[in-house]
Every structure is written in structure tokens, then in C-alpha cells.
N, C-alpha and C positions, 0 to 999 in steps of 0.2 A: 842391295842392302846387306844380304846375307854374306856376300863375298867380302864386303868391307868389314863386317864384324869378324869373320874368320881370319882375314888378313891382320886386323888389329890384335886379335888373340895370339896369332902366330908371332907377330913382332914383339908382343909383350913377353911371351914365353922365351923368345930368343934373347931378349934383353936381360932376362933374369939369369940366363946361363951364358957367361962370357966364353966358355970353351966351345970351339967349333963342333958342330954335329956332323961327324964324318959320313955316316950313312945318308943323311939328308943332302950333304954337298955332292956326294956321288950320284944320288938320284937326280938332283937338279942338273948336274953336268950331262947326264944321259938324256934328260928330258928336253933340254934347250934345243939341240939340233932337230929333234922331232917337231917341236913347236914351230921352229923357223921353217921347216919343210912344209908343214901343213898350212902355214900362213901364206906361202908363196905359190903353192900348187893350186890349180883350179879344183873345185869340188867335183868328185866323180859322180857320174850320172847313175842312178840306181836302175838296175835291170829288173824287169818284172819277173816274178817267180814262175808264172805260167804265161804262155803266149796269149796275147789278146786277140 
């Protein structure tokens, strides 16, 4: 629910400003490949800090 509220607020703020947000667009371009990589790779197994 909080994600939906945050997304709605983001879209509302974006609609108020028709000019593209260049820093945001740069950030999203950099973030997209990382998200795709994380979605396709298996989750790494956590190693214990001390031997058991």
C-alpha cells in the first residue's frame, strides 16, 4: 500500500512538471540494468560469519 501511495505521489509530481527531470532520467537509466540483473540471477547464499 505504501508503494502505491509513493508511486501515485511521484506520478502526480511528475505530471505537474512537464519538463523532463534529467537527474532522475539518468538515475533510472543506471538503475534499470542493475534491476534486470538482480531479477535474473539466483539469490546468493549467505555465508556464516563464524564457522559452525
